[in-house]
Structures are given as structure tokens and as C-alpha cells.
C-alpha positions in Angstrom: -2.7 -47.9 2.4 -1.0 -50.3 4.8 2.6 -51.6 5.2 1.9 -54.5 2.8 0.9 -52.2 0.0 4.0 -50.1 0.9 6.3 -53.1 0.7 4.9 -53.9 -2.8 6.3 -50.5 -4.1 9.8 -51.8 -3.7 11.3 -53.4 -6.8 13.5 -55.4 -4.5 11.4 -56.5 -1.5 14.6 -57.2 0.5 15.3 -53.4 0.4 12.2 -53.1 2.6 12.7 -56.0 4.8 16.4 -55.2 5.7 15.3 -52.0 7.4 13.9 -54.2 10.2 17.0 -56.3 10.9 18.6 -56.1 14.3 22.4 -56.7 13.7 24.9 -54.0 14.1 25.6 -53.5 10.4 22.0 -53.3 9.7 21.5 -50.6 12.4 24.4 -48.5 10.8 22.7 -48.7 7.4 19.4 -47.8 9.0 20.9 -44.6 10.3 22.2 -43.8 6.8 18.8 -44.5 5.2 17.1 -42.4 7.8 19.5 -39.5 7.0 18.7 -39.8 3.3 14.9 -40.3 3.8 14.7 -37.1 5.9 16.2 -35.1 3.0 14.1 -36.7 0.4 11.0 -36.0 2.5 11.9 -32.4 3.1 12.5 -31.8 -0.7 9.3 -33.3 -1.9 7.1 -31.8 0.8 8.6 -28.3 0.3 8.1 -28.6 -3.4 4.5 -29.8 -2.9 3.4 -27.0 -0.6 5.3 -24.4 -2.6 3.3 -25.4 -5.7 0.0 -26.0 -3.9 -0.2 -22.7 -1.9 0.9 -20.2 -4.4 -0.2 -17.2 -2.4 1.4 -18.2 0.9 4.5 -16.3 2.0 7.7 -18.0 3.3 6.6 -17.8 6.9 3.3 -19.7 6.3 5.0 -22.3 4.1 7.7 -22.9 6.8 5.0 -23.3 9.5 3.1 -26.0 7.4 6.4 -27.6 6.5 7.6 -27.8 10.1 4.5 -29.5 11.1 4.5 -31.9 8.1 8.1 -33.1 8.9 7.7 -33.3 12.6 8.0 -36.6 14.5 4.4 -36.1 15.6 3.1 -36.2 12.0 5.5 -38.9 10.9 4.4 -41.2 13.7 0.8 -40.5 12.9 1.3 -41.5 9.3 3.2 -44.7 10.5 0.2 -45.7 12.7 -2.2 -44.9 9.8 -0.5 -47.6 7.6 -0.1 -49.9 10.8 3.6 -49.8 10.5 3.8 -49.8 14.3 2.1 -53.3 14.3 4.5 -54.6 11.9 7.5 -53.3 13.8 6.2 -55.1 16.9 6.0 -58.4 15.0 9.7 -57.8 14.2 10.4 -57.8 17.9 11.3 -54.2 18.4 10.7 -52.8 21.8 9.8 -49.3 23.1 8.1 -48.1 20.0 7.9 -44.4 20.6 6.7 -41.6 18.2 10.4 -40.8 17.5 11.1 -44.5 16.7 8.2 -44.6 14.3 9.3 -41.5 12.6 12.8 -42.9 12.2 11.3 -45.9 10.5 9.3 -43.8 8.1 12.4 -41.8 7.1 14.4 -45.0 6.6 11.8 -46.5 4.5 11.6 -43.3 2.3 15.4 -43.3 2.0 15.4 -47.0 1.0 12.6 -46.6 -1.5 14.4 -43.7 -3.1 17.5 -45.9 -3.7 15.3 -48.9 -4.8 12.8 -47.2 -7.1 13.8 -43.5 -7.7 12.4 -40.1 -6.9 9.1 -40.4 -8.8 7.9 -43.4 -6.9 9.0 -41.8 -3.6 7.1 -38.6 -4.5 4.0 -40.4 -5.4 4.1 -42.2 -2.1 4.8 -39.2 0.0 2.0 -37.1 -1.7 -0.4 -40.0 -1.1 0.5 -40.5 2.5 0.7 -36.8 3.5 -2.1 -35.3 1.4 -4.7 -35.4 4.2 -2.3 -33.6 6.6 -1.4 -31.1 3.9 -5.0 -30.2 3.3 -6.1 -30.2 6.9 -3.3 -28.0 8.0 -3.1 -25.3 5.3 -4.3 -22.7 7.8 -2.0 -23.9 10.6 -1.0 -21.2 13.1 2.6 -20.5 13.6 4.0 -22.2 16.6 5.2 -20.4 19.6 8.9 -20.8 19.0 8.5 -19.1 15.5 6.4 -16.3 17.0 8.8 -15.7 19.7 11.9 -15.7 17.4 10.3 -13.2 15.1 9.4 -11.0 17.9 12.9 -11.0 19.5 14.5 -10.3 16.2 12.1 -7.6 15.3 12.9 -5.9 18.7 16.7 -6.2 18.4 17.0 -8.9 21.1 18.7 -11.5 19.1 17.7 -15.2 19.2 16.0 -16.9 22.1 18.4 -19.4 23.7 17.0 -22.8 24.9 19.2 -24.8 27.3 18.5 -28.4 28.6 18.7 -28.4 32.3 17.9 -32.0 32.9 16.6 -35.1 31.1 14.7 -37.5 33.2 12.9 -40.8 32.8 13.6 -43.8 30.3 15.0 -43.3 26.9 11.7 -44.1 25.3 9.7 -41.9 27.7 12.0 -38.9 28.6 11.0 -35.6 30.2 13.1 -32.6 29.3 13.5 -29.7 31.7 14.7 -26.6 30.0 15.2 -22.8 30.4 14.6 -20.1 27.9 16.7 -16.9 27.9 15.9 -13.7 26.0 18.1 -10.7 26.4 16.8 -8.3 29.1 14.1 -10.6 30.3 13.7 -13.0 33.2 14.6 -16.7 32.5 11.6 -18.9 31.8 11.5 -22.6 32.8 9.5 -25.4 31.1 9.3 -29.1 30.5 7.9 -31.6 28.0 8.0 -35.2 26.8 10.3 -34.2 24.0 12.9 -31.4 23.5 10.7 -29.9 20.8 7.6 -30.0 22.9 9.5 -28.5 25.9 10.8 -25.6 23.8 7.4 -24.8 22.4 5.7 -24.9 25.8 8.4 -22.7 27.3 8.1 -20.3 24.4 4.4 -20.1 24.9 4.9 -19.3 28.6 7.2 -16.4 27.7 4.7 -15.1 25.2 1.8 -15.2 27.6 3.9 -13.5 30.4 5.7 -10.8 28.4 4.1 -10.2 25.0 0.3 -11.0 25.2 -0.2 -9.1 28.4 2.4 -6.5 27.6 4.2 -7.0 31.0 7.8 -6.3 30.3 10.1 -7.0 33.2 13.7 -6.1 32.5 16.5 -7.4 34.7 
């Protein structure tokens, strides 16, 4: 599928094209559609993996769901249908993975309003099916593993704090600290807040859990 095929799924083609307008009113509506599309995507994907993986527990379903709804996956799907090329033709600059994922969500929100839930469900299942199949055995991410471990050991929730954000808006670097009760602070960084948090959680796991080195303050 490409963006031309995607456009044809709209009953009113203007509901597709208006997403790519630049004026202030259009930007406000874009954010509203993005909000709606995010929820529509979450409902349909959670329902799909619930029905498909009947033997998976909540934790495994949550891990797959988290990956499928991440900006990384959404931007990958956007590139697969060449949406990034279409956006460039519409004179948008600084097209990051976050921007691409926002456009995907706005499109889904607009399509839901335009054509209803069945059309959106069919589109999402078609676009996401390869990722669903490939990632059925996806390992839990470091943040999930750490959170389960701290709660199991009576340490509460890990606390992530942004220390600094550097760079341009479309190419930022986040520096963060991770605090877990009774443990030394861990510092980390990444090209997005999500990446920075996962990398820092991974550092904590390698230092204090995998090697069983427990340094209490």
C-alpha cells in the first residue's frame, strides 16, 4: 500500500488532504485528530493482539502493544507507504520519526470520522500485520523489567527525571537520571525521552540486577 491507496479509502478526499494544511486552524484540528487517532489505534491493536495471542498473559500483550504503538513503529509504517515523501511535497520541514507518527495518528483519526470504525480497523490490521507477526515473541523492554523488579522488592516505582534537553527540536538529546529507592542514581541519554529512559533502565539492570551487585546508599 502507498499513500495514494490510503487516500482512496476516504469517502471525502478533502478529509485526507486537510491534514496537510499549514494554517493555524488546520494545525489545531490536526492535534485533535492526532488525539483521536491515537485512541482508535490503541483500541484496535489491543483487540487484535488479544484475539490473536490467546495464550499470552497481560505482560506479554502489553509488551507487544507498547512496541506496536511506539513512534518507532508508526514512523516505520509511514515510510513503508511513502508518507514521508508525500509530506515533503507538501513543504513540511524537519520530518522526524515523531512527526511521521503524529501524521499517521491524525490520518487514522480523520479516517475514523470519515468512514467509520470498520474501515479503520481493516486499514490498521493491513498496515500493522507484518509487525504483529514479527514481534509476537518480543522481549519485555528494560523499563518494564525494572518496574516489575522494583515493585516486587517493595521499592516502589522507578523515577525518571529530565536533567537537560539539548539540540534542535527535531533532533534533540535528552539527559536523564533514574532514581530507585536505596540505590545509587543512574544517568543516561538518548535521542528521545523514551529511548533515554530505556537505556538508563538497562544500565541499572546491568549494574544492580544481572550482576547481583547491590550498592545501598
